[in-house]
TORROLO-974016 format. One record per residue (C-alpha): y, x, z; residue number from 1. Coordinates in nm, 2 decimals. Each point is the difference from the previous one (the first is absolute). Last residue first. Example, Ala and Ser with C-alpha at 12.3 -4.5 7.8 and 13.67 -1.06 7.14 Angstrom:
2
        v        u        w   doti
    -0.11     1.37     0.71      2
    -0.34    -0.14     0.07      1
END
This chain:
211
        v        u        w   doti
     3.41    -1.16    -0.18    211
     0.09    -0.07     0.37    210
    -0.35     0.01     0.14    209
    -0.10     0.31    -0.20    208
     0.32     0.18     0.09    207
    -0.07    -0.07     0.37    206
    -0.36     0.11    -0.02    205
     0.04     0.38     0.02    204
    -0.18     0.04     0.33    203
     0.31     0.12     0.18    202
     0.22    -0.28    -0.13    201
    -0.24    -0.28     0.11    200
    -0.04     0.20     0.33    199
     0.37    -0.02     0.06    198
    -0.01    -0.37    -0.07    197
    -0.28    -0.04     0.25    196
     0.20     0.19     0.26    195
     0.29    -0.25    -0.07    194
    -0.23    -0.29     0.08    193
    -0.20    -0.26    -0.20    192
    -0.19     0.18    -0.27    191
    -0.38    -0.02     0.03    190
    -0.27     0.25     0.09    189
    -0.37     0.00    -0.09    188
    -0.32    -0.03     0.20    187
    -0.33     0.08    -0.15    186
    -0.21    -0.30    -0.10    185
    -0.12    -0.26     0.25    184
    -0.31    -0.21    -0.09    183
    -0.08    -0.34     0.15    182
    -0.29    -0.22     0.09    181
     0.10    -0.33     0.16    180
    -0.14    -0.13     0.33    179
     0.30    -0.23     0.03    178
     0.08     0.14     0.35    177
    -0.06     0.35    -0.13    176
     0.25    -0.06    -0.28    175
     0.26    -0.14     0.24    174
    -0.03     0.29     0.23    173
     0.04     0.24    -0.30    172
     0.32    -0.19    -0.08    171
     0.13     0.07     0.35    170
    -0.05     0.37    -0.05    169
     0.15    -0.01    -0.35    168
     0.32    -0.18     0.12    167
     0.05     0.18     0.33    166
     0.28     0.24    -0.12    165
     0.23    -0.29    -0.04    164
     0.15    -0.17    -0.31    163
    -0.22    -0.30     0.02    162
    -0.13    -0.08     0.35    161
    -0.31    -0.18    -0.12    160
    -0.06    -0.34     0.15    159
    -0.22    -0.14    -0.28    158
    -0.05     0.21    -0.32    157
    -0.38     0.03     0.00    156
    -0.05    -0.35     0.15    155
    -0.26    -0.10    -0.26    154
    -0.08     0.28    -0.25    153
     0.07    -0.11    -0.36    152
    -0.25     0.15    -0.24    151
    -0.04     0.34    -0.16    150
     0.31     0.10     0.18    149
     0.23     0.29    -0.06    148
     0.28     0.13     0.23    147
     0.23     0.28    -0.10    146
     0.29     0.18     0.17    145
    -0.13    -0.03     0.36    144
     0.16     0.01     0.34    143
    -0.02     0.27     0.26    142
     0.28     0.23    -0.11    141
    -0.24     0.21    -0.22    140
    -0.07    -0.30    -0.21    139
    -0.36    -0.13    -0.04    138
    -0.15    -0.05    -0.35    137
    -0.22    -0.30     0.06    136
    -0.31    -0.17    -0.14    135
    -0.16    -0.33     0.09    134
    -0.32    -0.20    -0.03    133
    -0.20     0.32    -0.10    132
    -0.26     0.06    -0.26    131
     0.17    -0.04    -0.34    130
     0.33     0.00     0.20    129
    -0.02     0.38     0.03    128
     0.04     0.03    -0.38    127
     0.33    -0.19     0.02    126
     0.12     0.23     0.28    125
    -0.10     0.31    -0.20    124
     0.17    -0.13    -0.32    123
     0.32    -0.08     0.20    122
     0.00     0.35     0.15    121
    -0.06     0.15    -0.35    120
     0.30    -0.19    -0.14    119
     0.22     0.20     0.25    118
     0.17    -0.08     0.33    117
     0.23     0.28     0.10    116
     0.29    -0.22    -0.11    115
    -0.06    -0.22     0.30    114
     0.27    -0.25     0.09    113
    -0.06    -0.26    -0.27    112
    -0.27    -0.21     0.16    111
    -0.36    -0.03    -0.10    110
    -0.25    -0.29    -0.02    109
    -0.34     0.05    -0.16    108
    -0.19    -0.31    -0.11    107
    -0.37    -0.06    -0.05    106
     0.02    -0.29    -0.03    105
     0.21    -0.23    -0.21    104
     0.35    -0.07     0.14    103
     0.12    -0.31     0.20    102
    -0.17     0.06     0.33    101
     0.07     0.37    -0.01    100
     0.36    -0.06    -0.07     99
     0.02    -0.26     0.28     98
    -0.14     0.25     0.25     97
     0.25     0.26    -0.11     96
     0.29    -0.24     0.07     95
    -0.14    -0.11     0.33     94
    -0.04     0.36     0.11     93
     0.34     0.10    -0.12     92
     0.17    -0.27     0.20     91
     0.11    -0.36    -0.03     90
    -0.17    -0.07    -0.33     89
     0.04     0.00    -0.37     88
     0.05     0.29    -0.24     87
     0.11    -0.11    -0.34     86
    -0.21     0.10    -0.30     85
     0.08     0.19    -0.31     84
    -0.26     0.10    -0.26     83
     0.00     0.35    -0.13     82
     0.07     0.14    -0.34     81
     0.15     0.32     0.13     80
     0.34     0.00    -0.16     79
     0.04    -0.37    -0.04     78
    -0.11    -0.09     0.34     77
     0.20     0.28     0.15     76
     0.31    -0.12    -0.17     75
    -0.06    -0.36     0.13     74
    -0.04     0.15     0.35     73
     0.33     0.18    -0.02     72
     0.17    -0.32    -0.11     71
    -0.07    -0.15     0.34     70
    -0.16    -0.35    -0.03     69
    -0.35     0.09     0.12     68
     0.04    -0.11     0.36     67
     0.10     0.15     0.34     66
    -0.20     0.22    -0.07     65
    -0.21     0.05    -0.31     64
    -0.37     0.04    -0.06     63
    -0.04     0.21    -0.31     62
    -0.33    -0.05    -0.18     61
    -0.25     0.24    -0.16     60
    -0.31    -0.12    -0.20     59
    -0.30     0.23     0.01     58
    -0.11     0.35     0.10     57
     0.21     0.21    -0.25     56
     0.13     0.24     0.27     55
     0.30     0.05    -0.23     54
     0.13    -0.36     0.07     53
    -0.02     0.05     0.38     52
     0.17     0.34    -0.01     51
     0.27    -0.12    -0.23     50
     0.06    -0.30     0.23     49
     0.03     0.23     0.30     48
     0.24     0.22    -0.18     47
     0.22    -0.30    -0.10     46
     0.01    -0.11     0.36     45
     0.08     0.35     0.12     44
     0.29     0.02    -0.25     43
     0.14    -0.33     0.11     42
    -0.02     0.12     0.37     41
     0.18     0.32    -0.10     40
     0.27    -0.20    -0.17     39
     0.04    -0.22     0.32     38
     0.03     0.31     0.21     37
     0.27     0.13    -0.24     36
     0.19    -0.32     0.03     35
    -0.02    -0.02     0.38     34
     0.10     0.35     0.07     33
    -0.22     0.31     0.00     32
    -0.02     0.08     0.37     31
     0.06    -0.33     0.17     30
    -0.16    -0.17    -0.30     29
    -0.33     0.18     0.08     28
    -0.07    -0.22     0.31     27
     0.11    -0.30    -0.20     26
    -0.25     0.06    -0.28     25
     0.06    -0.35    -0.13     24
     0.25    -0.27     0.10     23
     0.33     0.19    -0.01     22
     0.00     0.04    -0.37     21
    -0.23    -0.26    -0.17     20
    -0.31     0.15    -0.16     19
    -0.21    -0.32     0.00     18
    -0.29     0.04     0.24     17
    -0.34     0.12    -0.12     16
    -0.37    -0.07     0.02     15
    -0.22     0.14    -0.28     14
    -0.31    -0.20    -0.07     13
    -0.30     0.17    -0.17     12
    -0.29    -0.18    -0.15     11
    -0.33     0.18     0.02     10
    -0.26     0.12    -0.24      9
    -0.19     0.32     0.06      8
     0.03     0.29    -0.24      7
    -0.32     0.12    -0.16      6
     0.09    -0.14    -0.35      5
    -0.34    -0.06    -0.17      4
     0.13    -0.30    -0.19      3
     0.38    -0.01     0.00      2
     0.21    -0.11     0.29      1
END
């Protein structure tokens, strides 16, 4: 950041799986085929990294699953100038919790499934953390596509039914229990099912993701 720059500062962590055919975008693989679904996933990861870097908020890291050894991750590190970290933990909540514990606050965590997420969304979430403990971009399916914390919130990720429509609702309960202040931005959509892929095409984002 330069002196007088009005943008808030926040580190950004992108969570992603290695693009292994048959192990990513499995619901889309039935329609696209395993190889094409893996290529789409790789494009979504690169798109998320580009969004994070262009937001210009602070250092960007790529948190890799199952580890950082896949050659795709090395190429991403070189292309986008990001640090690689291995995700650690039994479920998504534990893995995110460890990222928040290890990274400087404030931190924004995003996945690679939401090409509708723009740098402006990251900037708005980071700005919200100047006053709030947490900021979210909910997903239309009941989860969320971004979580930002000004500080770790105890118990925030405990006993969350990851992958279900109850994720955001259960997270609100955890926030209330912790007496945390949070901000929710407008909900966005992510790409998981064939209908989402059709929307990706309809809204003109597919070429952008695959470029």
